VEXDREN-2710 file (C-alpha; in Angstrom, 1 decimal):
% VEXDREN-2710
k/r/px/py/pz
1/MET/-22.1/6.9/-9.0
2/CYS/-24.1/4.0/-10.3
3/GLY/-23.8/0.7/-12.0
4/ILE/-24.9/0.1/-15.6
5/VAL/-25.5/-3.1/-17.6
6/GLY/-27.1/-4.1/-20.9
7/PHE/-27.0/-5.9/-24.2
8/ILE/-28.0/-5.6/-27.8
9/GLY/-28.8/-8.9/-29.5
10/ARG/-30.3/-11.9/-27.6
11/GLY/-31.7/-11.6/-24.1
12/ASP/-34.7/-10.7/-22.0
13/ARG/-35.7/-8.8/-18.9
14/ASP/-34.6/-11.5/-16.6
15/ASP/-31.1/-11.3/-18.0
16/VAL/-30.9/-7.6/-17.3
17/LEU/-32.3/-8.0/-13.8
18/ARG/-29.7/-10.7/-13.0
19/MET/-27.0/-8.5/-14.4
20/VAL/-27.9/-5.4/-12.5
21/GLN/-28.4/-7.3/-9.2
22/THR/-24.8/-8.5/-9.2
23/ILE/-23.6/-4.9/-8.8
24/ARG/-26.5/-3.5/-6.7
25/TYR/-24.0/-2.1/-4.2
26/ARG/-22.9/0.5/-6.8
27/GLY/-26.4/1.9/-6.7
28/PRO/-28.6/0.9/-3.7
29/ASP/-31.2/3.6/-4.1
30/ASP/-33.1/2.5/-7.1
31/VAL/-33.1/-0.1/-9.9
32/GLY/-34.3/0.4/-13.5
33/VAL/-34.6/-2.1/-16.3
34/TYR/-35.7/-2.0/-19.9
35/ALA/-35.7/-5.0/-22.3
36/GLU/-37.5/-5.0/-25.6
37/GLN/-36.8/-6.0/-29.2
38/GLY/-33.3/-7.3/-28.6
39/VAL/-32.1/-4.4/-26.4
40/GLY/-31.6/-4.5/-22.7
41/LEU/-30.6/-1.6/-20.4
42/GLY/-30.2/-1.8/-16.6
43/HIS/-29.2/0.7/-14.0
44/ALA/-28.5/0.6/-10.2
45/ARG/-28.8/4.1/-8.9
46/LEU/-26.8/6.0/-6.2
47/SER/-28.8/9.2/-6.1
48/ILE/-26.5/12.3/-6.1
49/ILE/-28.1/14.9/-8.4
50/ASP/-31.9/15.2/-8.6
51/LEU/-33.0/12.7/-5.9
52/SER/-36.6/12.7/-7.3
53/PRO/-38.1/9.9/-9.4
54/SER/-37.5/12.1/-12.5
55/GLY/-33.8/11.1/-12.2
56/HIS/-34.7/7.4/-12.7
57/GLN/-32.8/5.4/-15.3
58/PRO/-33.0/4.1/-18.0
59/MET/-34.0/7.6/-19.0
60/TRP/-35.8/8.4/-22.2
61/ASN/-36.3/11.6/-24.2
62/MET/-39.9/12.8/-24.7
63/GLU/-40.2/11.2/-28.1
64/HIS/-39.1/7.9/-26.7
65/SER/-36.4/7.6/-29.4
66/VAL/-33.3/7.7/-27.2
67/SER/-32.6/6.0/-24.0
68/ILE/-29.6/6.2/-21.6
69/VAL/-28.0/4.5/-18.6
70/PHE/-25.2/6.5/-17.1
71/ASN/-22.6/6.1/-14.3
72/GLY/-20.8/9.2/-13.1
73/GLU/-21.1/12.9/-12.9
74/ILE/-21.1/15.7/-15.6
75/TYR/-19.7/18.8/-13.9
76/ASN/-20.6/21.3/-16.7
77/PHE/-24.2/20.1/-17.1
78/SER/-25.7/23.4/-15.9
79/LEU/-23.9/25.3/-18.6
80/LEU/-24.8/22.7/-21.3
81/LYS/-28.4/22.8/-20.2
82/LYS/-28.6/26.6/-20.6
83/GLU/-27.0/26.3/-24.1
84/LEU/-29.4/23.5/-25.1
85/ALA/-32.5/25.2/-23.7
86/ALA/-31.6/28.2/-25.9
87/LYS/-31.7/25.9/-28.8
88/GLY/-35.3/24.8/-27.9
89/HIS/-34.6/21.6/-25.8
90/VAL/-37.1/21.1/-23.0
91/PHE/-36.1/19.4/-19.8
92/GLN/-38.3/17.5/-17.4
93/SER/-35.7/17.0/-14.6
94/THR/-32.8/18.7/-12.9
95/SER/-30.5/15.7/-13.5
96/ASP/-27.3/15.7/-15.6
97/THR/-28.4/12.5/-17.3
98/GLU/-31.2/14.2/-19.3
99/VAL/-28.6/16.8/-20.6
100/ILE/-26.6/14.0/-22.2
101/ILE/-29.7/12.8/-24.2
102/ALA/-30.4/16.4/-25.4
103/LEU/-26.7/16.8/-26.3
104/TYR/-26.8/13.7/-28.3
105/LYS/-29.9/14.8/-30.2
106/GLU/-28.2/18.1/-31.0
107/TYR/-24.7/16.9/-31.8
108/GLY/-24.9/13.2/-32.4
109/GLU/-21.7/11.3/-31.7
110/LYS/-19.8/14.6/-31.2
111/CYS/-21.7/15.0/-27.9
112/PHE/-19.1/13.2/-25.8
113/GLU/-16.5/15.9/-26.7
114/ARG/-18.7/18.5/-24.9
115/LEU/-18.8/16.6/-21.5
116/SER/-16.6/17.5/-18.6
117/GLY/-16.7/14.9/-15.9
118/MET/-16.3/11.2/-15.0
119/PHE/-18.6/8.8/-16.9
120/ALA/-19.4/5.5/-18.4
121/ILE/-22.4/5.9/-20.8
122/ALA/-24.6/3.5/-22.7
123/LEU/-27.0/5.3/-25.1
124/TYR/-29.4/3.6/-27.4
125/ASP/-30.8/5.2/-30.5
126/VAL/-34.1/3.5/-31.3
127/THR/-34.5/4.9/-34.8
128/LYS/-31.0/3.9/-35.9
129/LYS/-31.0/0.7/-33.7
130/LYS/-27.5/1.8/-32.6
131/LEU/-25.9/1.4/-29.2
132/LEU/-23.2/3.9/-28.1
133/LEU/-20.8/3.2/-25.2
134/ALA/-18.5/6.0/-24.0
135/ARG/-15.9/6.3/-21.3
136/ASP/-14.4/9.5/-19.8
137/ARG/-11.1/10.9/-20.8
138/MET/-9.1/9.7/-17.8
139/GLY/-10.8/6.4/-17.3
140/LYS/-12.2/7.2/-13.9
141/LYS/-15.4/5.1/-14.5
142/PRO/-15.1/1.5/-15.6
143/LEU/-16.8/0.1/-18.6
144/TYR/-16.4/-3.5/-19.8
145/TYR/-17.9/-5.1/-23.0
146/GLY/-17.7/-8.3/-25.0
147/VAL/-19.5/-10.1/-27.8
148/PHE/-20.9/-13.6/-27.0
149/GLY/-23.0/-15.5/-29.5
150/GLY/-23.4/-12.4/-31.7
151/THR/-24.7/-10.4/-28.7
152/LEU/-22.9/-7.4/-27.3
153/LEU/-22.9/-7.3/-23.5
154/PHE/-21.6/-4.4/-21.4
155/ALA/-21.4/-3.5/-17.7
156/SER/-19.6/-1.5/-15.1
157/GLU/-18.0/-4.7/-13.8
158/PRO/-17.4/-8.1/-15.5
159/LYS/-19.5/-10.1/-13.0
160/ALA/-22.6/-8.4/-14.4
161/ILE/-21.7/-9.5/-17.9
162/PHE/-21.4/-13.1/-16.7
163/ALA/-24.9/-13.0/-15.3
164/HIS/-26.2/-13.0/-18.8
165/THR/-27.0/-16.5/-20.1
166/LEU/-24.7/-16.2/-23.2
167/ALA/-21.5/-15.1/-21.5
168/LYS/-18.8/-17.7/-20.7
169/LYS/-16.0/-17.4/-18.3
170/GLU/-12.4/-18.2/-19.3
171/VAL/-9.1/-16.8/-18.0
172/ASP/-7.2/-14.8/-20.6
173/LEU/-3.6/-16.1/-20.1
174/ASP/-2.1/-13.1/-21.9
175/ALA/-3.9/-10.9/-19.4
176/LEU/-2.6/-13.1/-16.6
177/ASN/1.0/-12.5/-17.9
178/SER/0.3/-8.8/-17.7
179/TYR/-1.1/-9.0/-14.2
180/LEU/1.9/-10.8/-12.9
181/ALA/4.2/-8.2/-14.3
182/LEU/2.2/-5.1/-13.4
183/ASP/-0.1/-6.0/-10.4
184/TYR/-3.1/-5.1/-12.6
185/VAL/-4.6/-6.0/-16.0
186/PRO/-4.0/-3.1/-18.4
187/THR/-6.7/-1.6/-20.6
188/PRO/-8.0/-2.8/-23.0
189/GLN/-7.3/-6.2/-21.7
190/SER/-9.4/-7.8/-19.0
191/ILE/-8.6/-11.0/-17.1
192/PHE/-11.4/-12.7/-19.0
193/LYS/-11.1/-14.0/-22.6
194/GLY/-13.6/-12.1/-24.8
195/VAL/-14.2/-9.2/-22.4
196/ALA/-12.4/-5.9/-22.9
197/LYS/-12.2/-2.6/-21.1
198/LEU/-13.3/0.4/-23.2
199/GLU/-10.3/2.8/-23.5
200/PRO/-10.5/6.3/-22.0
201/GLY/-11.6/9.1/-24.2
202/VAL/-13.2/6.6/-26.6
203/PHE/-16.7/5.8/-27.7
204/LEU/-17.9/2.5/-29.2
205/SER/-20.7/2.3/-31.8
206/TYR/-22.5/-1.0/-32.3
207/GLU/-25.0/-1.0/-35.2
208/GLY/-26.3/-3.9/-37.3
209/GLY/-23.7/-6.2/-35.8
210/ASN/-20.8/-4.0/-36.7
211/MET/-18.6/-2.5/-34.1
212/ARG/-16.6/0.7/-34.5
213/LYS/-14.4/2.6/-31.9
214/GLU/-13.4/6.2/-32.2
215/LYS/-11.4/8.5/-30.0
216/TYR/-13.1/11.8/-29.1
217/TRP/-10.1/13.1/-27.1
218/ASN/-6.4/12.9/-27.3
219/PRO/-3.9/14.4/-24.8
220/ASP/-2.1/17.6/-25.9
221/PHE/1.6/17.5/-25.3
222/ARG/2.3/21.0/-26.6
223/GLU/4.5/22.7/-24.1
224/THR/3.3/26.0/-22.7
225/THR/5.2/29.2/-23.0
226/LEU/3.9/30.5/-19.7
227/SER/6.5/31.8/-17.2
228/PHE/6.7/30.0/-13.9
229/PRO/4.8/32.8/-12.0
230/ASP/2.1/32.9/-14.7
231/ALA/1.8/29.1/-14.5
232/LEU/1.4/29.3/-10.7
233/ARG/-1.5/31.7/-11.1
234/GLU/-3.1/29.6/-13.8
235/LEU/-2.8/26.5/-11.6
236/ASP/-4.5/28.3/-8.8
237/VAL/-7.4/29.3/-11.0
238/LYS/-7.8/25.8/-12.5
239/LEU/-7.7/24.0/-9.1
240/SER/-10.2/26.4/-7.6
241/ARG/-12.5/25.9/-10.6
242/SER/-12.2/22.1/-10.6
243/VAL/-12.8/21.7/-6.8
244/SER/-15.7/24.2/-6.8
245/SER/-17.5/22.3/-9.6
246/ARG/-17.1/19.0/-7.7
247/LEU/-18.8/20.4/-4.6
248/VAL/-22.2/20.4/-6.3
249/ALA/-24.4/17.6/-4.9
250/ASP/-27.9/17.1/-3.5
251/VAL/-26.5/14.9/-0.7
252/PRO/-23.9/15.4/2.1
253/LEU/-20.3/15.7/0.8
254/GLY/-16.9/15.5/2.5
255/ILE/-13.1/15.2/1.8
256/PHE/-10.7/12.3/2.2
257/LEU/-7.9/13.8/4.2
258/SER/-4.7/11.8/4.6
259/GLY/-2.5/14.8/5.6
260/GLY/-0.5/14.5/2.4
261/LEU/0.0/17.4/0.0
262/ASP/-2.6/16.3/-2.5
263/SER/-5.6/15.7/-0.2
264/SER/-4.7/18.7/1.9
265/THR/-4.7/20.8/-1.3
266/ILE/-8.2/19.6/-2.2
267/ALA/-9.4/20.3/1.3
268/TYR/-7.9/23.8/1.2
269/TYR/-9.7/24.7/-2.0
270/ALA/-12.9/23.1/-0.8
271/THR/-12.8/25.2/2.3
272/ARG/-12.3/28.3/0.3
273/ALA/-15.2/27.5/-2.0
274/SER/-17.7/26.3/0.5
275/THR/-20.1/28.5/2.4
276/LYS/-20.1/26.1/5.4
277/LYS/-17.6/24.0/7.3
278/ILE/-16.4/21.1/5.3
279/ASP/-16.3/17.5/6.7
280/THR/-13.0/15.7/6.4
281/PHE/-12.3/12.0/7.0
282/SER/-9.2/10.0/7.8
283/ILE/-8.2/6.7/9.3
284/GLY/-5.1/5.8/11.4
285/PHE/-3.1/2.6/12.1
286/ASP/-1.3/1.2/15.1
287/GLU/1.8/0.6/13.1
288/ALA/3.8/4.0/13.2
289/SER/5.4/3.8/9.8
290/PHE/2.0/3.4/8.1
291/ASP/0.1/6.0/10.2
292/GLU/-0.5/9.6/8.9
293/SER/-3.3/10.6/11.3
294/GLN/-1.3/13.3/13.1
295/TYR/-0.9/15.2/9.8
296/ALA/-4.6/14.8/8.8
297/LYS/-5.6/16.3/12.2
298/GLU/-3.1/19.1/11.8
299/VAL/-4.5/20.1/8.4
300/SER/-8.0/19.8/9.8
301/LEU/-7.2/22.2/12.7
302/PHE/-5.5/24.6/10.3
303/LEU/-8.5/24.7/7.9
304/ASP/-11.1/24.5/10.7
305/SER/-12.9/21.5/9.1
306/THR/-15.2/19.2/11.0
307/HIS/-12.9/16.2/11.2
308/HIS/-13.9/12.6/11.5
309/HIS/-11.2/10.1/12.4
310/HIS/-11.2/6.3/12.9
311/VAL/-8.3/4.2/14.2
312/LEU/-8.0/0.8/12.5
313/ARG/-6.8/-2.2/14.5
314/PRO/-5.0/-5.0/12.7
315/LYS/-8.1/-7.1/13.1
316/ASP/-10.2/-4.6/11.0
317/SER/-8.0/-5.1/8.0
318/LEU/-7.5/-8.8/8.5
319/ASP/-11.2/-9.5/8.7
320/ILE/-11.8/-7.6/5.5
321/ILE/-9.1/-9.1/3.3
322/PRO/-10.9/-12.3/2.1
323/LYS/-14.2/-10.4/1.6
324/ILE/-12.8/-7.5/-0.5
325/PHE/-10.5/-9.5/-2.8
326/SER/-13.2/-12.1/-3.4
327/GLN/-15.5/-9.3/-4.6
328/LEU/-13.0/-8.0/-7.1
329/ASP/-13.8/-8.9/-10.7
330/GLU/-10.2/-8.7/-11.7
331/PRO/-7.1/-9.3/-9.6
332/LEU/-5.6/-6.1/-8.4
333/ALA/-2.6/-6.5/-6.2
334/ASP/-2.7/-3.1/-4.4
335/ALA/-3.0/-3.8/-0.7
336/SER/-4.1/-0.2/-0.1
337/ILE/-7.5/-1.1/-1.4
338/ILE/-8.1/-2.4/2.1
339/PRO/-7.7/0.9/4.0
340/THR/-9.4/2.6/1.1
341/TYR/-12.4/0.5/1.5
342/LEU/-12.4/0.9/5.3
343/LEU/-12.1/4.7/4.9
344/SER/-14.9/4.7/2.4
345/ARG/-17.1/2.6/4.7
346/PHE/-16.4/5.0/7.6
347/THR/-17.0/8.0/5.4
348/LYS/-20.3/6.6/4.1
349/GLU/-21.6/6.7/7.7
350/HIS/-21.7/10.5/7.4
351/VAL/-21.8/11.5/3.7
352/THR/-22.5/10.1/0.2
353/VAL/-19.8/11.9/-1.8
354/ALA/-16.1/12.3/-1.1
355/LEU/-13.4/14.3/-2.9
356/GLY/-9.9/12.9/-2.9
357/GLY/-6.4/13.8/-4.1
358/ASP/-5.9/11.1/-6.7
359/GLY/-3.9/12.3/-9.7
360/GLY/-1.6/14.7/-8.0
361/ASP/1.4/12.3/-8.1
362/GLU/0.9/11.4/-11.8
363/LEU/0.4/15.0/-12.9
364/PHE/3.3/16.6/-11.0
365/ALA/5.8/13.8/-10.7
366/GLY/5.2/13.0/-7.0
367/TYR/6.4/9.4/-6.7
368/PRO/9.9/8.5/-5.4
369/THR/10.5/6.8/-8.7
370/PHE/10.9/10.2/-10.3
371/GLN/13.6/11.0/-7.9
372/ALA/15.2/7.6/-8.6
373/GLU/15.2/8.5/-12.3
374/LYS/17.7/11.3/-11.5
375/PHE/20.3/8.7/-10.4
376/VAL/20.0/6.2/-13.2
377/SER/22.5/7.8/-15.5
378/ALA/25.2/7.9/-12.8
379/TYR/24.4/4.3/-11.8
380/GLN/24.6/3.0/-15.3
381/MET/28.1/4.6/-15.7
382/ILE/29.4/2.1/-13.1
383/PRO/30.9/-0.9/-14.8
384/SER/28.3/-3.7/-15.2
385/SER/30.4/-6.3/-13.5
386/LEU/30.6/-4.0/-10.4
387/ARG/26.9/-3.2/-10.5
388/LYS/25.8/-6.8/-10.8
389/GLY/28.5/-8.1/-8.5
390/PHE/29.7/-6.2/-5.5
391/ILE/26.9/-3.5/-5.4
392/SER/24.1/-6.0/-5.8
393/ARG/25.5/-8.3/-3.1
394/MET/25.9/-5.3/-0.7
395/ILE/22.3/-4.1/-1.2
396/HIS/20.8/-7.6/-0.9
397/ALA/22.8/-8.1/2.3
398/LEU/21.1/-5.2/3.9
399/PRO/18.9/-6.1/7.0
400/ILE/15.3/-6.6/6.0
401/SER/12.8/-4.1/7.3
402/HIS/9.1/-4.4/7.0
403/ALA/8.5/-0.7/7.5
404/ASN/6.6/1.3/4.9
405/PHE/9.0/2.1/2.0
406/SER/12.0/0.9/3.9
407/LEU/15.6/1.7/2.7
408/ASP/16.4/-1.9/1.8
409/PHE/13.1/-2.3/-0.2
410/LYS/13.7/0.9/-2.2
411/LEU/17.4/0.1/-3.0
412/LYS/16.5/-3.4/-4.1
413/LYS/13.8/-2.1/-6.4
414/PHE/16.1/0.6/-7.7
415/ILE/18.9/-1.7/-8.9
416/ASP/16.3/-4.1/-10.4
417/GLY/14.8/-1.3/-12.6
418/ALA/18.0/0.7/-13.2
419/GLU/19.4/-2.0/-15.5
420/GLU/16.6/-1.3/-18.0
421/ASP/17.5/1.3/-20.7
422/ASP/14.0/2.3/-21.8
423/ILE/12.6/5.0/-19.4
424/ILE/9.1/3.7/-19.4
425/LEU/10.0/0.0/-19.0
426/ARG/12.3/1.0/-16.2
427/HIS/9.5/2.5/-14.2
428/VAL/7.3/-0.5/-14.9
429/ARG/10.0/-2.6/-13.3
430/TRP/10.1/-0.3/-10.3
431/LEU/6.3/-0.4/-9.8
432/GLY/5.6/-4.0/-10.9
433/THR/6.3/-7.4/-9.4
434/PHE/7.4/-10.4/-11.5
435/ASN/9.9/-9.5/-14.2
436/ASP/10.5/-11.7/-17.3
437/HIS/13.0/-14.0/-15.5
438/ASP/10.7/-14.4/-12.5
439/ARG/7.6/-15.2/-14.6
440/ALA/9.6/-17.8/-16.5
441/GLN/10.2/-19.6/-13.2
442/LEU/6.7/-19.1/-11.9
443/LEU/4.5/-20.1/-14.9
444/MET/4.1/-23.7/-16.1
445/ALA/5.8/-24.2/-19.5
446/GLU/2.5/-25.0/-21.2
447/VAL/1.1/-21.7/-20.0
448/GLN/4.0/-19.8/-21.4
449/ASN/3.8/-21.6/-24.7
450/SER/0.1/-20.7/-25.0
451/PHE/0.7/-16.9/-25.0
452/HIS/-0.5/-15.1/-28.1
453/GLU/1.5/-12.0/-27.0
454/GLN/4.8/-12.7/-25.2
455/ASN/5.2/-9.1/-24.1
456/PRO/3.0/-8.3/-21.1
457/LEU/3.5/-4.6/-21.7
458/ALA/2.4/-4.6/-25.4
459/SER/-0.8/-2.6/-24.8
460/LEU/1.0/0.0/-22.8
461/GLU/3.8/0.4/-25.3
462/LYS/1.3/0.6/-28.1
463/PHE/-0.7/3.4/-26.4
464/VAL/2.3/5.4/-25.3
465/GLY/3.8/5.1/-28.8
466/GLU/0.8/6.7/-30.4
467/PHE/1.5/10.1/-28.8
468/ASP/4.3/12.4/-29.7
469/ALA/5.9/14.3/-26.8
470/LYS/9.1/16.2/-27.3
471/ASN/10.0/15.8/-23.6
472/ALA/10.6/12.1/-22.6
473/GLN/9.8/12.9/-19.0
474/ASN/6.4/14.4/-19.8
475/LYS/5.7/11.4/-21.9
476/LEU/6.6/9.2/-18.9
477/LEU/4.0/11.1/-16.8
478/TRP/1.4/10.4/-19.4
479/ALA/2.3/6.7/-19.3
480/TYR/1.8/6.8/-15.5
481/GLN/-1.6/8.5/-16.0
482/ARG/-2.7/6.1/-18.7
483/SER/-1.6/2.9/-17.0
484/TYR/-0.7/2.8/-13.3
485/MET/-3.1/5.5/-12.3
486/MET/-6.0/4.4/-14.4
487/ASP/-5.8/0.7/-14.1
488/GLN/-4.5/0.4/-10.5
489/VAL/-5.1/3.6/-8.5
490/LEU/-8.5/4.7/-10.0
491/ALA/-9.7/1.1/-10.3
492/LYS/-8.8/0.6/-6.6
493/VAL/-10.7/3.7/-5.5
494/ASP/-13.7/2.9/-7.7
495/ARG/-14.1/-0.6/-6.4
496/ALA/-13.4/0.2/-2.8
497/SER/-15.7/3.2/-2.6
498/MET/-18.5/1.4/-4.6
499/PHE/-18.4/-1.5/-2.3
500/ALA/-19.3/1.0/0.4
501/SER/-21.9/2.8/-1.9
502/LEU/-19.8/6.0/-1.7
503/GLU/-19.2/8.3/-4.7
504/THR/-15.6/9.6/-5.0
505/ARG/-14.5/12.6/-7.1
506/SER/-11.0/13.5/-8.2
507/PRO/-10.5/17.3/-8.8
508/PHE/-6.9/16.9/-10.0
509/LEU/-8.3/14.8/-13.0
510/ASP/-10.5/17.6/-14.5
511/HIS/-9.5/17.2/-18.1
512/GLU/-8.7/20.9/-18.5
513/LEU/-6.4/20.8/-15.5
514/VAL/-4.8/17.6/-16.9
515/GLU/-4.1/19.2/-20.2
516/PHE/-2.6/22.3/-18.5
517/ALA/-0.3/20.1/-16.2
518/ASN/0.8/17.9/-19.1
519/GLY/1.8/21.0/-21.1
520/LEU/4.0/22.4/-18.3
521/PRO/7.8/22.1/-18.7
522/TYR/8.9/19.1/-16.8
523/GLN/11.2/21.2/-14.6
524/TYR/8.1/23.0/-13.3
525/LYS/7.0/19.7/-11.9
526/MET/10.4/18.0/-11.0
527/HIS/12.9/20.6/-10.0
528/GLY/16.2/19.0/-9.0
529/LEU/15.1/16.3/-6.6
530/ALA/12.0/18.3/-5.5
531/THR/8.9/16.4/-6.6
532/LYS/5.6/18.4/-7.3
533/TYR/7.6/21.6/-7.4
534/ILE/4.9/23.8/-8.8
535/LEU/2.2/22.4/-6.5
536/LYS/4.4/22.9/-3.5
537/GLU/5.2/26.5/-4.5
538/LEU/1.5/27.1/-4.9
539/MET/0.6/25.7/-1.5
540/LYS/3.6/26.8/0.6
541/ASP/1.7/29.9/1.8
542/LYS/-1.7/28.2/2.0
543/LEU/-0.9/25.1/4.2
544/PRO/1.5/24.4/7.1
545/HIS/5.1/24.2/6.0
546/ASN/5.6/20.6/7.3
547/ILE/2.6/19.4/5.4
548/VAL/3.8/20.9/2.1
549/TYR/7.3/19.6/2.4
550/ARG/7.1/16.4/4.3
551/GLN/8.3/13.1/2.8
552/LYS/5.7/11.2/0.8
553/LYS/4.2/8.2/2.6
554/GLY/2.0/5.6/0.8
555/PHE/-1.4/4.6/1.9
556/GLY/-1.1/1.0/2.8
557/ILE/-1.0/-1.8/5.3
558/PRO/2.0/-3.8/6.7
559/VAL/1.8/-6.7/4.3
560/ALA/5.3/-7.9/4.9
561/SER/5.0/-8.3/8.6
562/TRP/1.5/-9.6/8.5
563/LEU/2.5/-12.4/6.1
564/ARG/5.1/-13.5/8.7
565/GLY/2.6/-13.1/11.5
566/PRO/-1.3/-13.2/11.5
567/LEU/-1.6/-14.0/7.8
568/ARG/1.0/-16.7/7.7
569/ASP/-1.2/-19.8/8.2
570/TRP/-3.9/-18.4/5.9
571/SER/-1.5/-17.5/3.1
572/THR/0.3/-20.8/3.4
573/GLU/-3.0/-22.7/2.9
574/LEU/-4.0/-20.3/0.1
575/LEU/-0.7/-21.0/-1.7
576/SER/-0.5/-24.6/-0.9
577/LYS/0.2/-27.4/-3.3
578/GLY/-3.5/-28.5/-3.4
579/SER/-4.7/-25.0/-4.0
580/ILE/-2.1/-24.1/-6.7
581/ASN/-2.1/-27.4/-8.6
582/LYS/-5.9/-27.5/-9.2
583/HIS/-5.6/-24.6/-11.8
584/GLY/-2.4/-25.8/-13.5
585/LEU/-0.9/-22.4/-14.0
586/PHE/2.1/-22.0/-11.6
587/GLN/5.2/-23.9/-10.5
588/GLN/4.7/-25.0/-6.9
589/GLU/8.4/-25.3/-6.2
590/TYR/9.0/-21.6/-7.0
591/ILE/6.1/-20.4/-4.9
592/ASP/7.3/-22.6/-2.0
593/ARG/10.7/-20.9/-2.2
594/LEU/9.1/-17.5/-2.1
595/LYS/7.2/-18.4/1.0
596/ASP/10.2/-20.0/2.8
597/GLU/12.5/-17.1/2.1
598/HIS/9.9/-14.6/3.4
599/PHE/8.8/-16.5/6.4
600/SER/12.4/-17.2/7.5
601/GLY/13.3/-13.5/7.1
602/GLU/15.9/-14.3/4.4
603/LYS/14.2/-12.1/1.8
604/ASP/11.3/-9.6/1.6
605/ASN/9.0/-11.3/-0.9
606/ARG/5.9/-9.3/0.1
607/LYS/5.1/-8.1/-3.4
608/GLN/5.4/-11.5/-5.1
609/LEU/3.4/-13.3/-2.4
610/TRP/0.7/-10.6/-2.3
611/ASN/0.4/-10.7/-6.1
612/LEU/-0.2/-14.5/-6.0
613/ILE/-2.5/-14.3/-2.9
614/VAL/-4.7/-11.8/-4.7
615/PHE/-4.9/-13.9/-7.8
616/ALA/-5.7/-17.0/-5.8
617/LEU/-8.5/-15.2/-4.0
618/TRP/-9.9/-13.9/-7.3
619/GLN/-9.6/-17.3/-8.9
620/ASP/-11.4/-19.1/-6.1
621/SER/-14.3/-16.7/-6.1
622/MET/-14.7/-15.9/-9.8
623/MET/-13.8/-19.1/-11.6
END
């Protein structure tokens, strides 16, 4: 993992140095800078493959005609290197970075199609005076860009772009509208006007002031004809291959182990592939409904891993909240970034690379929302007057619980989303925070009138609409992968781990495994009310029964109770009239009502308040 920055246009070495220093935590081992003739490239290095100086970036080919800065890992680089060597390419290092340069020299812009891994790449062709930016297929590595004063700027994180003298900060109000609805800003938007996220599976070419974007990968929705037993065997092969390829590193490596099915599956395959004991890492909480440590320890004993466990006290999380959210370049209202950062920081004390289970839920329908979907048709058959009257009053009268995924919380979210007819928009309502009615009360009238795009889900609907999937449920899974997973889950893991200078790898998101899973019949993944059916069938003889079949538990912190307790005074001040009014975006009366209802115990407004708190922290630190 690393951080990359650069420009093509106006700028100098000092600009690149300032840019790269803002994200130095992404790569504390080395810094490299190039700036000549209107081109700047910068790199902050976290050394993983080829720790020697020959892995230094920006890296050049021997003819000094192509340069690259690169963030990520290429897992098939050894195979590509052999292929390219047979074609006469000579290599001076053992790094995967040099292979990308040779691949470009051999195949030009088609080179990105040959890469298997996670990456954000900036490649400059001196002869053509052309800059190429490319992002991996699943959007695991971030890459932002924008044109200011005729100069293209790019970086792993927006704060680096704004270190360049030409860049100007301004909130994109359309992106704010999206954030309030979703809890994150969806690609290609960013919270900053004039700055965009490069889409996954896309490369951007900038030559002579002209910008062109092109997809090098599209998901394949063709449904497999494999029988279920054959699909099980193929899943076993692909998981084994994916995990094995991600165990390659020249530094110590471990596994995030929550005790859930996904991380336990990765730990199982890592144990099977490794020639030595693997190191596993987990954290625990005092609050019982948020703690999974007993399951992580059980899996560790079963697999005979060297397990490292750390118990978090409330103070650990409370102390880190202002720090971590003030470092985020974009607001991201996922409270689990806090334990993810603390786990990453603890893990970094022992290793430099960690494998995790991200992607399992989105590939195999693992969230409770997929179970909820099974009940929507029956619920919608109930007369509307009864649904919106008696049933709604009964559910909202349930006693409020601040436990993780409490019954009252789930039922209230269900009836909110179940009124939506479109399957994808329904799940957005279940996952998100402020619906159209809520945002109309929250936002100042002049803010709402300034929107260029009234629909905060426009970019998501556009992307999903471009792909033809015969099965609506499989298309829904792709919507999860392309939106919630990429822009919330993966963004959270990238920022949290990078703040701790730890590389994380996601074996479930190997693109060949993704294509295989997306092509499986939906009933292989969601069987009746059984989520992750094929994965559970694969692992039922490989892991303890209660690990495979236990109820899903999210990785989070007790936000609801903390907001009524240790965070009450802090959040009250953060969302006070003086704080809110200085930016002129929100209606103070509506926010005060949210606070009063939550603090009194009348309603559970944890999601709404947390969304606003995160935005306020971001705004105070970035604007």
